[in-house]
C-alpha positions as CSV (number, residue, x, y, z in Angstrom):
1,M,-4.2,77.5,-49.9
2,N,-3.8,79.9,-47.1
3,M,-5.6,77.5,-44.9
4,M,-3.3,74.7,-45.9
5,R,-0.2,76.8,-45.1
6,F,-1.7,77.7,-41.7
7,F,-2.2,74.0,-40.8
8,I,1.3,73.1,-42.0
9,Y,2.8,76.0,-39.9
10,L,0.8,74.9,-37.0
11,I,1.9,71.3,-37.2
12,I,5.6,72.3,-37.6
13,S,5.4,74.8,-34.7
14,L,3.8,72.2,-32.4
15,F,6.4,69.6,-33.5
16,L,9.3,72.1,-32.8
17,L,7.9,73.1,-29.4
18,A,7.4,69.5,-28.4
19,C,11.0,68.6,-29.3
20,N,12.5,71.5,-27.5
21,T,11.2,70.7,-24.0
22,K,13.9,69.5,-21.8
23,E,13.3,67.7,-18.5
24,E,15.7,68.1,-15.7
25,D,17.4,65.0,-14.3
26,P,16.0,63.9,-11.0
27,A,18.1,64.4,-7.9
28,Q,20.4,61.6,-6.9
29,E,18.7,59.2,-4.5
30,D,20.4,57.8,-1.4
31,Y,19.9,54.1,-1.9
32,R,21.4,53.3,1.5
33,K,18.7,55.4,3.1
34,L,16.0,53.9,1.0
35,F,17.2,50.3,1.4
36,P,19.2,50.0,4.7
37,F,21.3,46.8,5.2
38,K,19.5,44.6,7.8
39,G,22.1,41.9,7.9
40,I,22.3,38.6,6.2
41,E,19.1,36.6,6.3
42,K,19.4,33.0,7.5
43,P,18.1,30.6,4.9
44,T,14.9,28.7,5.6
45,I,14.9,25.0,5.2
46,N,12.3,24.1,2.6
47,Y,11.4,20.4,3.2
48,E,9.2,20.3,0.1
49,D,12.0,20.9,-2.4
50,L,14.4,18.2,-1.4
51,V,16.7,17.4,-4.3
52,H,17.0,13.9,-5.8
53,K,20.7,13.4,-6.5
54,Q,22.2,10.8,-8.8
55,C,24.8,8.4,-7.5
56,D,27.4,6.1,-9.0
57,I,26.1,2.5,-8.8
58,D,29.6,1.0,-9.4
59,H,31.6,3.1,-6.9
60,Y,29.9,3.6,-3.6
61,T,30.9,6.6,-1.5
62,Y,28.9,7.6,1.6
63,P,26.7,10.5,0.4
64,G,25.4,11.7,3.8
65,V,26.5,14.7,5.8
66,E,27.8,15.0,9.4
67,T,25.4,17.0,11.7
68,T,26.3,18.4,15.0
69,Q,22.8,19.5,15.9
70,Q,20.0,17.2,17.2
71,G,17.9,16.5,14.1
72,H,14.9,14.5,13.2
73,Q,14.6,10.7,13.4
74,Y,13.1,8.9,10.4
75,T,11.5,5.5,10.0
76,L,12.4,4.1,6.5
77,T,10.4,1.4,4.7
78,L,12.0,-0.4,1.7
79,T,9.6,-2.5,-0.3
80,Y,10.9,-4.5,-3.3
81,Q,9.9,-7.4,-5.6
82,C,10.6,-8.9,-9.0
83,K,8.4,-10.9,-11.3
84,K,9.3,-13.4,-14.0
85,G,7.8,-13.4,-17.4
86,K,5.1,-16.0,-18.5
87,D,7.5,-18.4,-20.3
88,N,10.7,-17.7,-18.4
89,V,12.7,-20.7,-17.3
90,R,15.1,-19.0,-14.9
91,D,14.4,-16.6,-12.0
92,P,15.4,-13.0,-12.7
93,R,18.4,-11.6,-10.8
94,Y,17.7,-8.1,-9.6
95,Y,19.5,-6.5,-6.7
96,V,18.3,-3.6,-4.4
97,C,20.7,-1.6,-2.3
98,Y,20.3,0.9,0.5
99,V,22.4,2.6,3.2
100,N,21.9,1.4,6.8
101,A,22.6,3.2,10.1
102,Q,26.2,2.0,10.1
103,K,26.8,3.9,6.8
104,E,27.2,0.6,5.0
105,L,25.8,-0.2,1.6
106,V,23.5,-3.2,2.0
107,T,22.6,-5.3,-1.1
108,L,19.5,-7.5,-1.2
109,R,18.5,-9.9,-3.9
110,A,14.9,-9.3,-5.1
111,T,12.6,-12.3,-5.0
112,T,9.3,-13.0,-6.6
113,T,7.5,-12.4,-3.3
114,E,7.2,-8.8,-2.0
115,Q,9.8,-8.1,0.7
116,T,9.7,-5.3,3.2
117,V,12.6,-3.9,5.3
118,R,12.1,-1.3,8.1
119,F,14.9,0.6,9.8
120,S,15.6,4.0,11.4
121,L,18.0,6.8,10.4
122,P,18.7,10.3,11.8
123,S,19.0,13.6,10.0
124,G,22.0,13.9,7.7
125,Y,21.9,10.3,6.5
126,P,20.9,9.5,2.9
127,L,17.7,8.1,1.7
128,Y,19.6,5.9,-0.8
129,L,18.1,3.5,-3.3
130,S,19.9,1.6,-6.0
131,V,18.5,-1.2,-8.3
132,Y,20.4,-3.2,-10.9
133,G,20.4,-6.6,-12.5
134,G,18.4,-8.4,-15.1
135,G,16.4,-11.4,-16.3
136,E,14.7,-12.9,-19.2
137,R,12.1,-11.2,-21.4
138,E,9.1,-9.7,-19.6
139,S,10.7,-9.9,-16.2
140,R,10.1,-6.9,-13.9
141,V,11.5,-5.3,-10.8
142,S,10.0,-2.7,-8.5
143,A,11.5,-1.0,-5.5
144,Q,10.3,1.8,-3.3
145,L,12.0,3.5,-0.3
146,S,10.0,6.0,1.8
147,A,10.9,7.9,5.0
148,V,8.5,9.2,7.6
149,D,9.5,11.6,10.3
150,T,8.8,10.0,13.7
151,Q,7.4,13.4,14.9
152,G,5.3,13.8,11.8
153,I,6.8,17.2,11.0
154,V,8.7,16.6,7.8
155,S,7.3,15.0,4.6
156,I,10.1,13.3,2.5
157,P,9.6,12.4,-1.2
158,T,9.6,8.6,-2.0
159,L,12.3,7.1,-4.1
160,Q,10.7,4.7,-6.5
161,Y,11.9,2.5,-9.4
162,N,9.9,0.2,-11.8
163,A,11.5,-1.4,-14.8
164,A,10.8,-4.3,-17.2
165,Q,13.2,-6.2,-19.4
166,N,11.8,-6.1,-22.9
167,T,14.5,-7.5,-25.1
168,D,14.7,-11.1,-26.4
169,G,16.8,-13.4,-24.2
170,T,18.4,-12.4,-21.0
171,D,19.4,-8.8,-20.5
172,N,19.9,-6.2,-17.8
173,V,17.6,-3.3,-17.0
174,T,18.9,0.3,-16.8
175,P,20.6,0.7,-13.4
176,Y,19.0,3.2,-11.0
177,C,20.7,5.0,-8.2
178,E,19.3,8.1,-6.4
179,Y,19.5,9.5,-2.9
180,I,18.1,12.4,-0.8
181,V,20.0,13.6,2.2
182,L,17.5,13.6,5.1
183,P,17.0,17.1,6.6
């Protein structure tokens, strides 16, 4: 029994000694000395993370930006085509839109043969692709707009749309409208 009391007193005394130790608060640190202000860093342009922005297909407003600096020059290639279904009587009516160098919205009617349009735009202009329209069941439309920097420095993502009309009769596909401002 004495041995048991001894262990109980030993555990209690160790517990009380452990609870009574008090650490001192560290001295206040001078954060301005540790992390001096070096001025505001200029943001770096990340050409890989260009944002695809949605646009309003019914109300066109020029989405580009005015640049005062000499930027890059881009060669754009627009490829589009539509296909009719097996038993379709009428040709589908799909329309593809893009913005040209005069900041105008150009609307082209897609045909069953593949069409290609090439043009050039400078930095600040939008890589703008819009597709709408419809046709009979199993009709399809595809459009792709890609930009290549003439100097080969900047890689721009491609805007691409593929859709098929899968309801009975004549119907429209879901309209598509996206753009990327060219850096």
